[in-house]
C-alpha atoms as an extended CHARMM CRD file, in Angstrom:
* protein
*
       298  EXT
         1         1  UNK       CA            -53.8860000000       83.8640000000       68.9310000000  PROA      1               0.0000000000
         2         2  UNK       CA            -54.4290000000       87.2180000000       70.6970000000  PROA      2               0.0000000000
         3         3  UNK       CA            -53.6110000000       88.2670000000       74.2980000000  PROA      3               0.0000000000
         4         4  UNK       CA            -55.6430000000       90.7740000000       76.2490000000  PROA      4               0.0000000000
         5         5  UNK       CA            -55.8200000000       91.6790000000       80.0070000000  PROA      5               0.0000000000
         6         6  UNK       CA            -58.6690000000       90.3290000000       82.1220000000  PROA      6               0.0000000000
         7         7  UNK       CA            -60.1760000000       91.6540000000       85.3910000000  PROA      7               0.0000000000
         8         8  UNK       CA            -57.4230000000       90.1150000000       87.4750000000  PROA      8               0.0000000000
         9         9  UNK       CA            -54.7150000000       91.7470000000       85.3960000000  PROA      9               0.0000000000
        10        10  UNK       CA            -53.3920000000       88.5650000000       83.8920000000  PROA      10              0.0000000000
        11        11  UNK       CA            -53.1350000000       88.1970000000       80.1770000000  PROA      11              0.0000000000
        12        12  UNK       CA            -55.3490000000       85.6120000000       78.6720000000  PROA      12              0.0000000000
        13        13  UNK       CA            -54.9970000000       84.1150000000       75.2150000000  PROA      13              0.0000000000
        14        14  UNK       CA            -58.0330000000       83.6080000000       73.0430000000  PROA      14              0.0000000000
        15        15  UNK       CA            -57.8260000000       81.5770000000       69.8590000000  PROA      15              0.0000000000
        16        16  UNK       CA            -59.4020000000       82.9080000000       66.6740000000  PROA      16              0.0000000000
        17        17  UNK       CA            -61.9550000000       80.7100000000       64.9310000000  PROA      17              0.0000000000
        18        18  UNK       CA            -60.4820000000       78.2300000000       62.4610000000  PROA      18              0.0000000000
        19        19  UNK       CA            -61.5960000000       79.3160000000       58.9470000000  PROA      19              0.0000000000
        20        20  UNK       CA            -61.3900000000       76.5620000000       56.3530000000  PROA      20              0.0000000000
        21        21  UNK       CA            -61.4170000000       77.3710000000       52.6840000000  PROA      21              0.0000000000
        22        22  UNK       CA            -63.0280000000       75.2790000000       49.9870000000  PROA      22              0.0000000000
        23        23  UNK       CA            -61.0500000000       74.3990000000       46.9780000000  PROA      23              0.0000000000
        24        24  UNK       CA            -57.7520000000       72.7940000000       46.3020000000  PROA      24              0.0000000000
        25        25  UNK       CA            -55.2190000000       72.8060000000       49.0730000000  PROA      25              0.0000000000
        26        26  UNK       CA            -52.7550000000       75.6120000000       48.9460000000  PROA      26              0.0000000000
        27        27  UNK       CA            -55.0990000000       78.0060000000       47.0350000000  PROA      27              0.0000000000
        28        28  UNK       CA            -56.4260000000       80.4900000000       49.6190000000  PROA      28              0.0000000000
        29        29  UNK       CA            -58.2440000000       82.5790000000       46.9840000000  PROA      29              0.0000000000
        30        30  UNK       CA            -61.2030000000       80.2200000000       46.5970000000  PROA      30              0.0000000000
        31        31  UNK       CA            -63.5580000000       80.9290000000       49.4910000000  PROA      31              0.0000000000
        32        32  UNK       CA            -66.6220000000       79.3430000000       47.9260000000  PROA      32              0.0000000000
        33        33  UNK       CA            -67.2350000000       76.3700000000       45.7420000000  PROA      33              0.0000000000
        34        34  UNK       CA            -67.8480000000       77.1480000000       42.0840000000  PROA      34              0.0000000000
        35        35  UNK       CA            -71.1560000000       75.5360000000       41.1690000000  PROA      35              0.0000000000
        36        36  UNK       CA            -71.8710000000       77.5350000000       37.9630000000  PROA      36              0.0000000000
        37        37  UNK       CA            -70.8240000000       74.6520000000       35.6960000000  PROA      37              0.0000000000
        38        38  UNK       CA            -73.0640000000       72.1520000000       37.4180000000  PROA      38              0.0000000000
        39        39  UNK       CA            -70.4350000000       70.6850000000       39.6970000000  PROA      39              0.0000000000
        40        40  UNK       CA            -67.0720000000       69.1830000000       39.2330000000  PROA      40              0.0000000000
        41        41  UNK       CA            -66.3890000000       66.9250000000       36.2710000000  PROA      41              0.0000000000
        42        42  UNK       CA            -64.9670000000       64.2960000000       38.5540000000  PROA      42              0.0000000000
        43        43  UNK       CA            -68.2020000000       64.0770000000       40.5880000000  PROA      43              0.0000000000
        44        44  UNK       CA            -70.3510000000       62.8890000000       37.6410000000  PROA      44              0.0000000000
        45        45  UNK       CA            -71.6240000000       59.4540000000       38.3260000000  PROA      45              0.0000000000
        46        46  UNK       CA            -71.6190000000       56.6330000000       35.8120000000  PROA      46              0.0000000000
        47        47  UNK       CA            -69.4800000000       58.4260000000       33.2180000000  PROA      47              0.0000000000
        48        48  UNK       CA            -65.9880000000       57.6710000000       34.2670000000  PROA      48              0.0000000000
        49        49  UNK       CA            -63.3730000000       59.2610000000       36.4770000000  PROA      49              0.0000000000
        50        50  UNK       CA            -60.5810000000       61.5560000000       35.5270000000  PROA      50              0.0000000000
        51        51  UNK       CA            -60.2590000000       64.5910000000       33.2840000000  PROA      51              0.0000000000
        52        52  UNK       CA            -59.5790000000       62.5810000000       30.0890000000  PROA      52              0.0000000000
        53        53  UNK       CA            -62.8360000000       60.5990000000       30.0570000000  PROA      53              0.0000000000
        54        54  UNK       CA            -65.7920000000       61.9360000000       28.0760000000  PROA      54              0.0000000000
        55        55  UNK       CA            -69.4430000000       60.8880000000       28.0300000000  PROA      55              0.0000000000
        56        56  UNK       CA            -69.2470000000       59.6960000000       24.3920000000  PROA      56              0.0000000000
        57        57  UNK       CA            -66.7830000000       56.9520000000       25.3180000000  PROA      57              0.0000000000
        58        58  UNK       CA            -69.4220000000       55.0900000000       27.2440000000  PROA      58              0.0000000000
        59        59  UNK       CA            -71.6900000000       55.1730000000       24.1800000000  PROA      59              0.0000000000
        60        60  UNK       CA            -68.9580000000       54.0340000000       21.8080000000  PROA      60              0.0000000000
        61        61  UNK       CA            -68.0530000000       51.1790000000       24.0680000000  PROA      61              0.0000000000
        62        62  UNK       CA            -71.5860000000       49.8240000000       23.7650000000  PROA      62              0.0000000000
        63        63  UNK       CA            -71.7090000000       46.9150000000       21.2420000000  PROA      63              0.0000000000
        64        64  UNK       CA            -75.2540000000       47.8940000000       20.1680000000  PROA      64              0.0000000000
        65        65  UNK       CA            -73.9970000000       51.3370000000       19.1650000000  PROA      65              0.0000000000
        66        66  UNK       CA            -71.1350000000       49.7960000000       17.1990000000  PROA      66              0.0000000000
        67        67  UNK       CA            -73.5630000000       47.5470000000       15.3640000000  PROA      67              0.0000000000
        68        68  UNK       CA            -75.8270000000       50.5010000000       14.5470000000  PROA      68              0.0000000000
        69        69  UNK       CA            -72.9030000000       52.4940000000       13.2030000000  PROA      69              0.0000000000
        70        70  UNK       CA            -71.7840000000       49.5880000000       11.0140000000  PROA      70              0.0000000000
        71        71  UNK       CA            -75.3040000000       49.1290000000        9.6670000000  PROA      71              0.0000000000
        72        72  UNK       CA            -75.5940000000       52.8550000000        8.9620000000  PROA      72              0.0000000000
        73        73  UNK       CA            -72.3220000000       52.9400000000        7.0400000000  PROA      73              0.0000000000
        74        74  UNK       CA            -73.2920000000       49.8850000000        4.9590000000  PROA      74              0.0000000000
        75        75  UNK       CA            -76.6810000000       51.4410000000        4.2190000000  PROA      75              0.0000000000
        76        76  UNK       CA            -75.0390000000       54.6840000000        3.1110000000  PROA      76              0.0000000000
        77        77  UNK       CA            -72.6260000000       52.8480000000        0.7920000000  PROA      77              0.0000000000
        78        78  UNK       CA            -75.4970000000       50.8190000000       -0.6930000000  PROA      78              0.0000000000
        79        79  UNK       CA            -77.4800000000       54.0040000000       -1.3080000000  PROA      79              0.0000000000
        80        80  UNK       CA            -74.4790000000       55.5910000000       -3.0290000000  PROA      80              0.0000000000
        81        81  UNK       CA            -74.1270000000       52.5740000000       -5.3300000000  PROA      81              0.0000000000
        82        82  UNK       CA            -77.8160000000       52.7120000000       -6.2470000000  PROA      82              0.0000000000
        83        83  UNK       CA            -77.6000000000       56.4400000000       -6.9750000000  PROA      83              0.0000000000
        84        84  UNK       CA            -74.5380000000       55.9650000000       -9.1960000000  PROA      84              0.0000000000
        85        85  UNK       CA            -76.3010000000       53.1860000000      -11.0710000000  PROA      85              0.0000000000
        86        86  UNK       CA            -79.4150000000       55.2840000000      -11.6440000000  PROA      86              0.0000000000
        87        87  UNK       CA            -77.3390000000       58.2410000000      -12.8120000000  PROA      87              0.0000000000
        88        88  UNK       CA            -75.4920000000       56.0390000000      -15.3010000000  PROA      88              0.0000000000
        89        89  UNK       CA            -78.7650000000       54.6120000000      -16.5920000000  PROA      89              0.0000000000
        90        90  UNK       CA            -80.1640000000       58.1280000000      -17.0100000000  PROA      90              0.0000000000
        91        91  UNK       CA            -77.1340000000       59.8060000000      -18.5550000000  PROA      91              0.0000000000
        92        92  UNK       CA            -75.5820000000       57.0240000000      -20.6630000000  PROA      92              0.0000000000
        93        93  UNK       CA            -78.4200000000       56.7690000000      -23.2580000000  PROA      93              0.0000000000
        94        94  UNK       CA            -78.1900000000       60.5160000000      -23.8270000000  PROA      94              0.0000000000
        95        95  UNK       CA            -74.4110000000       60.4610000000      -24.1120000000  PROA      95              0.0000000000
        96        96  UNK       CA            -74.6660000000       58.0280000000      -27.0200000000  PROA      96              0.0000000000
        97        97  UNK       CA            -76.4190000000       60.7410000000      -29.0610000000  PROA      97              0.0000000000
        98        98  UNK       CA            -73.4160000000       63.1080000000      -28.8650000000  PROA      98              0.0000000000
        99        99  UNK       CA            -70.2880000000       62.4680000000      -30.8920000000  PROA      99              0.0000000000
       100       100  UNK       CA            -67.0110000000       63.7710000000      -32.2910000000  PROA      100             0.0000000000
       101       101  UNK       CA            -66.0670000000       66.3170000000      -34.9500000000  PROA      101             0.0000000000
       102       102  UNK       CA            -65.5530000000       63.7830000000      -37.7400000000  PROA      102             0.0000000000
       103       103  UNK       CA            -69.1220000000       62.5620000000      -37.4570000000  PROA      103             0.0000000000
       104       104  UNK       CA            -70.4560000000       66.1350000000      -37.3810000000  PROA      104             0.0000000000
       105       105  UNK       CA            -68.6690000000       67.0070000000      -40.6270000000  PROA      105             0.0000000000
       106       106  UNK       CA            -69.9340000000       63.9110000000      -42.4020000000  PROA      106             0.0000000000
       107       107  UNK       CA            -73.4870000000       64.3410000000      -41.1400000000  PROA      107             0.0000000000
       108       108  UNK       CA            -73.6380000000       67.9970000000      -42.1820000000  PROA      108             0.0000000000
       109       109  UNK       CA            -72.4980000000       66.9750000000      -45.6550000000  PROA      109             0.0000000000
       110       110  UNK       CA            -75.1930000000       64.2930000000      -45.7150000000  PROA      110             0.0000000000
       111       111  UNK       CA            -77.8860000000       66.8020000000      -44.7050000000  PROA      111             0.0000000000
       112       112  UNK       CA            -76.9160000000       69.2960000000      -47.4080000000  PROA      112             0.0000000000
       113       113  UNK       CA            -76.0410000000       66.7450000000      -50.1370000000  PROA      113             0.0000000000
       114       114  UNK       CA            -78.1180000000       63.6000000000      -49.5160000000  PROA      114             0.0000000000
       115       115  UNK       CA            -78.3250000000       62.7070000000      -53.2020000000  PROA      115             0.0000000000
       116       116  UNK       CA            -74.9570000000       60.9680000000      -53.4230000000  PROA      116             0.0000000000
       117       117  UNK       CA            -75.5010000000       58.6930000000      -50.4160000000  PROA      117             0.0000000000
       118       118  UNK       CA            -76.4690000000       55.1010000000      -51.2170000000  PROA      118             0.0000000000
       119       119  UNK       CA            -76.6410000000       53.0240000000      -48.0410000000  PROA      119             0.0000000000
       120       120  UNK       CA            -79.2310000000       54.4220000000      -45.5950000000  PROA      120             0.0000000000
       121       121  UNK       CA            -79.5970000000       51.4040000000      -43.3440000000  PROA      121             0.0000000000
       122       122  UNK       CA            -78.6910000000       51.7550000000      -39.6790000000  PROA      122             0.0000000000
       123       123  UNK       CA            -76.0760000000       49.3220000000      -38.3940000000  PROA      123             0.0000000000
       124       124  UNK       CA            -76.9880000000       47.0230000000      -35.4960000000  PROA      124             0.0000000000
       125       125  UNK       CA            -74.9690000000       45.1850000000      -32.9080000000  PROA      125             0.0000000000
       126       126  UNK       CA            -76.7520000000       42.4680000000      -30.9220000000  PROA      126             0.0000000000
       127       127  UNK       CA            -80.2010000000       43.7390000000      -31.9830000000  PROA      127             0.0000000000
       128       128  UNK       CA            -79.4280000000       47.3030000000      -30.8340000000  PROA      128             0.0000000000
       129       129  UNK       CA            -78.4000000000       50.2520000000      -33.0340000000  PROA      129             0.0000000000
       130       130  UNK       CA            -74.7720000000       51.2170000000      -32.7840000000  PROA      130             0.0000000000
       131       131  UNK       CA            -73.7370000000       54.6030000000      -31.4290000000  PROA      131             0.0000000000
       132       132  UNK       CA            -74.0120000000       57.5020000000      -33.8940000000  PROA      132             0.0000000000
       133       133  UNK       CA            -70.2570000000       58.1170000000      -33.7960000000  PROA      133             0.0000000000
       134       134  UNK       CA            -69.8390000000       54.7520000000      -35.5540000000  PROA      134             0.0000000000
       135       135  UNK       CA            -72.7340000000       55.0690000000      -38.0180000000  PROA      135             0.0000000000
       136       136  UNK       CA            -73.5290000000       58.1650000000      -40.0490000000  PROA      136             0.0000000000
       137       137  UNK       CA            -77.1140000000       56.9760000000      -40.6110000000  PROA      137             0.0000000000
       138       138  UNK       CA            -77.9040000000       56.8520000000      -36.8980000000  PROA      138             0.0000000000
       139       139  UNK       CA            -79.8090000000       59.8260000000      -35.4310000000  PROA      139             0.0000000000
       140       140  UNK       CA            -77.9270000000       62.1410000000      -33.0970000000  PROA      140             0.0000000000
       141       141  UNK       CA            -78.7700000000       65.0890000000      -30.8690000000  PROA      141             0.0000000000
       142       142  UNK       CA            -75.6270000000       67.1800000000      -31.2320000000  PROA      142             0.0000000000
       143       143  UNK       CA            -76.4490000000       68.5900000000      -34.6640000000  PROA      143             0.0000000000
       144       144  UNK       CA            -80.1120000000       69.4070000000      -33.8000000000  PROA      144             0.0000000000
       145       145  UNK       CA            -79.1080000000       71.1370000000      -30.5590000000  PROA      145             0.0000000000
       146       146  UNK       CA            -76.2760000000       73.1290000000      -32.1020000000  PROA      146             0.0000000000
       147       147  UNK       CA            -78.4320000000       73.8740000000      -35.1620000000  PROA      147             0.0000000000
       148       148  UNK       CA            -81.1710000000       75.2660000000      -32.9260000000  PROA      148             0.0000000000
       149       149  UNK       CA            -78.7200000000       77.4440000000      -30.9800000000  PROA      149             0.0000000000
       150       150  UNK       CA            -77.0740000000       78.7150000000      -34.1710000000  PROA      150             0.0000000000
       151       151  UNK       CA            -80.4640000000       79.4510000000      -35.7110000000  PROA      151             0.0000000000
       152       152  UNK       CA            -81.4430000000       81.5690000000      -32.6840000000  PROA      152             0.0000000000
       153       153  UNK       CA            -78.1420000000       83.4780000000      -32.8210000000  PROA      153             0.0000000000
       154       154  UNK       CA            -78.4230000000       84.1410000000      -36.5580000000  PROA      154             0.0000000000
       155       155  UNK       CA            -82.0410000000       85.2200000000      -36.0630000000  PROA      155             0.0000000000
       156       156  UNK       CA            -80.9040000000       87.7310000000      -33.4440000000  PROA      156             0.0000000000
       157       157  UNK       CA            -78.2490000000       88.9980000000      -35.8540000000  PROA      157             0.0000000000
       158       158  UNK       CA            -80.8270000000       89.4000000000      -38.6230000000  PROA      158             0.0000000000
       159       159  UNK       CA            -83.1860000000       91.2780000000      -36.3240000000  PROA      159             0.0000000000
       160       160  UNK       CA            -80.3260000000       93.5020000000      -35.1910000000  PROA      160             0.0000000000
       161       161  UNK       CA            -79.4160000000       94.5050000000      -38.7460000000  PROA      161             0.0000000000
       162       162  UNK       CA            -83.0370000000       95.5610000000      -39.2580000000  PROA      162             0.0000000000
       163       163  UNK       CA            -83.2020000000       97.5500000000      -35.9920000000  PROA      163             0.0000000000
       164       164  UNK       CA            -85.8570000000       95.1710000000      -34.6830000000  PROA      164             0.0000000000
       165       165  UNK       CA            -83.8130000000       93.3680000000      -32.0560000000  PROA      165             0.0000000000
       166       166  UNK       CA            -84.9650000000       93.0940000000      -28.4650000000  PROA      166             0.0000000000
       167       167  UNK       CA            -84.5390000000       90.3380000000      -25.8790000000  PROA      167             0.0000000000
       168       168  UNK       CA            -88.3000000000       89.7730000000      -25.8540000000  PROA      168             0.0000000000
       169       169  UNK       CA            -88.5090000000       89.2480000000      -29.6160000000  PROA      169             0.0000000000
       170       170  UNK       CA            -85.5110000000       86.9160000000      -29.5880000000  PROA      170             0.0000000000
       171       171  UNK       CA            -87.0890000000       84.9400000000      -26.7410000000  PROA      171             0.0000000000
       172       172  UNK       CA            -90.3470000000       84.6670000000      -28.6670000000  PROA      172             0.0000000000
       173       173  UNK       CA            -88.4350000000       83.4810000000      -31.7330000000  PROA      173             0.0000000000
       174       174  UNK       CA            -86.6230000000       80.7490000000      -29.7780000000  PROA      174             0.0000000000
       175       175  UNK       CA            -89.6770000000       79.6260000000      -27.8070000000  PROA      175             0.0000000000
       176       176  UNK       CA            -91.8820000000       79.4690000000      -30.9110000000  PROA      176             0.0000000000
       177       177  UNK       CA            -89.3340000000       77.2760000000      -32.7190000000  PROA      177             0.0000000000
       178       178  UNK       CA            -89.1350000000       74.9850000000      -29.6840000000  PROA      178             0.0000000000
       179       179  UNK       CA            -92.9130000000       74.7760000000      -29.3170000000  PROA      179             0.0000000000
       180       180  UNK       CA            -93.3830000000       73.8890000000      -32.9900000000  PROA      180             0.0000000000
       181       181  UNK       CA            -90.7720000000       71.1540000000      -32.5930000000  PROA      181             0.0000000000
       182       182  UNK       CA            -92.6600000000       69.6610000000      -29.6340000000  PROA      182             0.0000000000
       183       183  UNK       CA            -95.9590000000       69.8370000000      -31.5390000000  PROA      183             0.0000000000
       184       184  UNK       CA            -94.3770000000       68.1170000000      -34.5200000000  PROA      184             0.0000000000
       185       185  UNK       CA            -92.9630000000       65.2690000000      -32.4170000000  PROA      185             0.0000000000
       186       186  UNK       CA            -96.2820000000       64.7500000000      -30.6160000000  PROA      186             0.0000000000
       187       187  UNK       CA            -98.1390000000       64.7210000000      -33.9390000000  PROA      187             0.0000000000
       188       188  UNK       CA            -95.7800000000       62.0770000000      -35.3420000000  PROA      188             0.0000000000
       189       189  UNK       CA            -96.1580000000       59.9220000000      -32.2150000000  PROA      189             0.0000000000
       190       190  UNK       CA            -99.9370000000       60.1710000000      -32.4540000000  PROA      190             0.0000000000
       191       191  UNK       CA            -99.8600000000       59.2960000000      -36.1570000000  PROA      191             0.0000000000
       192       192  UNK       CA            -97.6800000000       56.2580000000      -35.5530000000  PROA      192             0.0000000000
       193       193  UNK       CA           -100.0700000000       55.1240000000      -32.8380000000  PROA      193             0.0000000000
       194       194  UNK       CA           -103.1330000000       55.5400000000      -35.0520000000  PROA      194             0.0000000000
       195       195  UNK       CA           -101.5280000000       53.7350000000      -37.9650000000  PROA      195             0.0000000000
       196       196  UNK       CA           -100.3730000000       50.9800000000      -35.5550000000  PROA      196             0.0000000000
       197       197  UNK       CA            -96.7600000000       51.0100000000      -36.6720000000  PROA      197             0.0000000000
       198       198  UNK       CA            -94.3450000000       48.8810000000      -34.6700000000  PROA      198             0.0000000000
       199       199  UNK       CA            -90.9650000000       50.4900000000      -35.0700000000  PROA      199             0.0000000000
       200       200  UNK       CA            -87.7650000000       50.9710000000      -33.1070000000  PROA      200             0.0000000000
       201       201  UNK       CA            -88.1150000000       54.7470000000      -33.3340000000  PROA      201             0.0000000000
       202       202  UNK       CA            -87.9240000000       56.4090000000      -29.9530000000  PROA      202             0.0000000000
       203       203  UNK       CA            -89.0150000000       59.8750000000      -28.9300000000  PROA      203             0.0000000000
       204       204  UNK       CA            -85.3740000000       60.9870000000      -28.9090000000  PROA      204             0.0000000000
       205       205  UNK       CA            -84.9840000000       59.7170000000      -32.4790000000  PROA      205             0.0000000000
       206       206  UNK       CA            -88.0000000000       61.7620000000      -33.5650000000  PROA      206             0.0000000000
       207       207  UNK       CA            -86.5710000000       64.8430000000      -31.8600000000  PROA      207             0.0000000000
       208       208  UNK       CA            -83.3100000000       64.2800000000      -33.7350000000  PROA      208             0.0000000000
       209       209  UNK       CA            -84.9730000000       63.8260000000      -37.1390000000  PROA      209             0.0000000000
       210       210  UNK       CA            -87.2030000000       66.8510000000      -36.5720000000  PROA      210             0.0000000000
       211       211  UNK       CA            -84.2630000000       68.9680000000      -35.4080000000  PROA      211             0.0000000000
       212       212  UNK       CA            -82.1510000000       68.4680000000      -38.5110000000  PROA      212             0.0000000000
       213       213  UNK       CA            -84.1420000000       71.1680000000      -40.3060000000  PROA      213             0.0000000000
       214       214  UNK       CA            -82.4890000000       73.8520000000      -38.1400000000  PROA      214             0.0000000000
       215       215  UNK       CA            -79.3180000000       73.3660000000      -40.1850000000  PROA      215             0.0000000000
       216       216  UNK       CA            -81.0700000000       74.4890000000      -43.3790000000  PROA      216             0.0000000000
       217       217  UNK       CA            -82.8600000000       77.2640000000      -41.4960000000  PROA      217             0.0000000000
       218       218  UNK       CA            -79.7360000000       79.0330000000      -40.2800000000  PROA      218             0.0000000000
       219       219  UNK       CA            -78.0470000000       78.4710000000      -43.6740000000  PROA      219             0.0000000000
       220       220  UNK       CA            -80.9630000000       80.2050000000      -45.3810000000  PROA      220             0.0000000000
       221       221  UNK       CA            -81.0270000000       83.1260000000      -42.9300000000  PROA      221             0.0000000000
       222       222  UNK       CA            -77.2480000000       83.5390000000      -43.1610000000  PROA      222             0.0000000000
       223       223  UNK       CA            -77.4050000000       83.5520000000      -46.9620000000  PROA      223             0.0000000000
       224       224  UNK       CA            -80.1500000000       86.1610000000      -46.7660000000  PROA      224             0.0000000000
       225       225  UNK       CA            -77.9520000000       88.3860000000      -44.6130000000  PROA      225             0.0000000000
       226       226  UNK       CA            -75.0610000000       88.0790000000      -47.0620000000  PROA      226             0.0000000000
       227       227  UNK       CA            -76.8160000000       88.0760000000      -50.4380000000  PROA      227             0.0000000000
       228       228  UNK       CA            -80.2870000000       89.4800000000      -49.8180000000  PROA      228             0.0000000000
       229       229  UNK       CA            -83.6760000000       87.8810000000      -50.3820000000  PROA      229             0.0000000000
       230       230  UNK       CA            -82.6140000000       86.1260000000      -53.5700000000  PROA      230             0.0000000000
       231       231  UNK       CA            -79.7910000000       84.3540000000      -51.7560000000  PROA      231             0.0000000000
       232       232  UNK       CA            -82.2170000000       83.4400000000      -48.9710000000  PROA      232             0.0000000000
       233       233  UNK       CA            -84.7390000000       81.8640000000      -51.3340000000  PROA      233             0.0000000000
       234       234  UNK       CA            -82.1660000000       79.9360000000      -53.3560000000  PROA      234             0.0000000000
       235       235  UNK       CA            -80.3220000000       78.5320000000      -50.3500000000  PROA      235             0.0000000000
       236       236  UNK       CA            -83.5240000000       77.7500000000      -48.4830000000  PROA      236             0.0000000000
       237       237  UNK       CA            -84.9550000000       75.9850000000      -51.5260000000  PROA      237             0.0000000000
       238       238  UNK       CA            -81.8560000000       73.8180000000      -51.7810000000  PROA      238             0.0000000000
       239       239  UNK       CA            -81.9540000000       72.9910000000      -48.0740000000  PROA      239             0.0000000000
       240       240  UNK       CA            -85.6930000000       72.2360000000      -48.1870000000  PROA      240             0.0000000000
       241       241  UNK       CA            -85.2650000000       69.7540000000      -51.0290000000  PROA      241             0.0000000000
       242       242  UNK       CA            -82.2750000000       68.1910000000      -49.2730000000  PROA      242             0.0000000000
       243       243  UNK       CA            -84.0830000000       67.7570000000      -45.9570000000  PROA      243             0.0000000000
       244       244  UNK       CA            -87.1080000000       66.3120000000      -47.7970000000  PROA      244             0.0000000000
       245       245  UNK       CA            -84.9560000000       63.6760000000      -49.5010000000  PROA      245             0.0000000000
       246       246  UNK       CA            -83.0470000000       62.9650000000      -46.2980000000  PROA      246             0.0000000000
       247       247  UNK       CA            -86.2420000000       62.4810000000      -44.2500000000  PROA      247             0.0000000000
       248       248  UNK       CA            -87.8580000000       60.2690000000      -46.8680000000  PROA      248             0.0000000000
       249       249  UNK       CA            -84.8740000000       57.9420000000      -47.0970000000  PROA      249             0.0000000000
       250       250  UNK       CA            -84.2970000000       57.6720000000      -43.3510000000  PROA      250             0.0000000000
       251       251  UNK       CA            -87.8850000000       57.5220000000      -42.0620000000  PROA      251             0.0000000000
       252       252  UNK       CA            -88.9810000000       55.1180000000      -44.7850000000  PROA      252             0.0000000000
       253       253  UNK       CA            -86.6650000000       52.4250000000      -43.4930000000  PROA      253             0.0000000000
       254       254  UNK       CA            -87.7870000000       53.0450000000      -39.9250000000  PROA      254             0.0000000000
       255       255  UNK       CA            -91.5360000000       53.0680000000      -40.5540000000  PROA      255             0.0000000000
       256       256  UNK       CA            -91.5310000000       50.2020000000      -43.0570000000  PROA      256             0.0000000000
       257       257  UNK       CA            -89.0920000000       48.0620000000      -41.0980000000  PROA      257             0.0000000000
       258       258  UNK       CA            -91.8870000000       45.8590000000      -39.7410000000  PROA      258             0.0000000000
       259       259  UNK       CA            -93.2740000000       45.1430000000      -43.2030000000  PROA      259             0.0000000000
       260       260  UNK       CA            -89.8020000000       44.4520000000      -44.6000000000  PROA      260             0.0000000000
       261       261  UNK       CA            -89.0470000000       42.0610000000      -41.7510000000  PROA      261             0.0000000000
       262       262  UNK       CA            -92.2830000000       40.1420000000      -42.3500000000  PROA      262             0.0000000000
       263       263  UNK       CA            -91.7540000000       40.0380000000      -46.1420000000  PROA      263             0.0000000000
       264       264  UNK       CA            -94.9800000000       41.8580000000      -46.9710000000  PROA      264             0.0000000000
       265       265  UNK       CA            -95.3770000000       43.9310000000      -50.1020000000  PROA      265             0.0000000000
       266       266  UNK       CA            -95.0070000000       47.6510000000      -49.8740000000  PROA      266             0.0000000000
       267       267  UNK       CA            -98.0490000000       48.0880000000      -52.1170000000  PROA      267             0.0000000000
       268       268  UNK       CA           -100.4210000000       46.8130000000      -49.4650000000  PROA      268             0.0000000000
       269       269  UNK       CA           -103.1030000000       49.1380000000      -48.1360000000  PROA      269             0.0000000000
       270       270  UNK       CA           -101.5390000000       49.5350000000      -44.6920000000  PROA      270             0.0000000000
       271       271  UNK       CA            -98.0450000000       49.9650000000      -46.1000000000  PROA      271             0.0000000000
       272       272  UNK       CA            -99.2480000000       52.6270000000      -48.4920000000  PROA      272             0.0000000000
       273       273  UNK       CA           -100.7260000000       54.4380000000      -45.5060000000  PROA      273             0.0000000000
       274       274  UNK       CA            -97.3250000000       54.2460000000      -43.8510000000  PROA      274             0.0000000000
       275       275  UNK       CA            -95.7000000000       55.6430000000      -46.9890000000  PROA      275             0.0000000000
       276       276  UNK       CA            -98.1290000000       58.5480000000      -46.9500000000  PROA      276             0.0000000000
       277       277  UNK       CA            -97.2470000000       59.1670000000      -43.3330000000  PROA      277             0.0000000000
       278       278  UNK       CA            -93.5460000000       59.1860000000      -44.1990000000  PROA      278             0.0000000000
       279       279  UNK       CA            -94.1100000000       61.6570000000      -47.0160000000  PROA      279             0.0000000000
       280       280  UNK       CA            -96.2120000000       63.8690000000      -44.7340000000  PROA      280             0.0000000000
       281       281  UNK       CA            -93.4240000000       63.9580000000      -42.1430000000  PROA      281             0.0000000000
       282       282  UNK       CA            -90.8920000000       64.8250000000      -44.8380000000  PROA      282             0.0000000000
       283       283  UNK       CA            -93.1320000000       67.4900000000      -46.3900000000  PROA      283             0.0000000000
       284       284  UNK       CA            -93.6670000000       69.1630000000      -43.0140000000  PROA      284             0.0000000000
       285       285  UNK       CA            -89.9560000000       69.9720000000      -42.7010000000  PROA      285             0.0000000000
       286       286  UNK       CA            -89.8080000000       72.5820000000      -45.5470000000  PROA      286             0.0000000000
       287       287  UNK       CA            -93.0680000000       74.1350000000      -44.3130000000  PROA      287             0.0000000000
       288       288  UNK       CA            -91.6220000000       74.7350000000      -40.8450000000  PROA      288             0.0000000000
       289       289  UNK       CA            -88.3360000000       75.9430000000      -42.3260000000  PROA      289             0.0000000000
       290       290  UNK       CA            -90.0560000000       78.6460000000      -44.3520000000  PROA      290             0.0000000000
       291       291  UNK       CA            -92.5610000000       79.5540000000      -41.6240000000  PROA      291             0.0000000000
       292       292  UNK       CA            -89.8530000000       80.2030000000      -39.0180000000  PROA      292             0.0000000000
       293       293  UNK       CA            -87.4410000000       82.1460000000      -41.2640000000  PROA      293             0.0000000000
       294       294  UNK       CA            -89.2800000000       84.1880000000      -43.9100000000  PROA      294             0.0000000000
       295       295  UNK       CA            -89.8460000000       87.1800000000      -41.5830000000  PROA      295             0.0000000000
       296       296  UNK       CA            -86.1530000000       87.3910000000      -40.6710000000  PROA      296             0.0000000000
       297       297  UNK       CA            -84.9450000000       88.4520000000      -44.1350000000  PROA      297             0.0000000000
       298       298  UNK       CA            -86.0520000000       91.6930000000      -45.7690000000  PROA      298             0.0000000000
């Protein structure tokens, strides 16, 4: 309050206006209400009261939301199980075509020296062929894949010793070998379809049988690098004869399995056609071996 003299000389008191501040009591600094955040958290309606209550709690407390979350989690787990099952079905058949070191050593010996092997029949368990790691006569993919890779590496080495190496030429060499392999497999599938042969040969089996020739190919090129053209021709000739005998003895049982199961004679007209097909498949292996390697040795 302030005192000041009036016209009569007496002092008169006049009260100042009462200024009220917004905000919490005891905090004189807040003169205006802060509305930048959309109002106070405690003034939200329908969400709950107090600083520890959040909007998501009202949603989680709803039984419909709980049911939807449970259904979503069960659906996700079911989808994961289906994906795992499909992955196993896709990968497991391929894994059976890859095996251990003992099998690789025996199979390489069989490919190079097939003349001393007597039993060429594939073992079965419950009408299905056993895994290659348990049967040396079963087709595998490890040796064809590693033979192809080794052949490409040895081809690059041979081109490098002749000052003809370049990444483009090596790529052409690898792609041409792969394309000829695909053409060969497609031709065999078409021939089996035209001859109407019912066999348990799969496309993967044909890829395996057609890929065994890469072993003789890199052996021939490597011998050519070490001993010249004479070493190349001698080693390649040995490997060509070996792969011819190996293919004849393995494919013959596969292609003529239907006739053997039915007890029909091999000298029949259709069976002779199947024998010619087997010999054609076997004879194509040395042709491809020479065609893909002769230009690498000089």
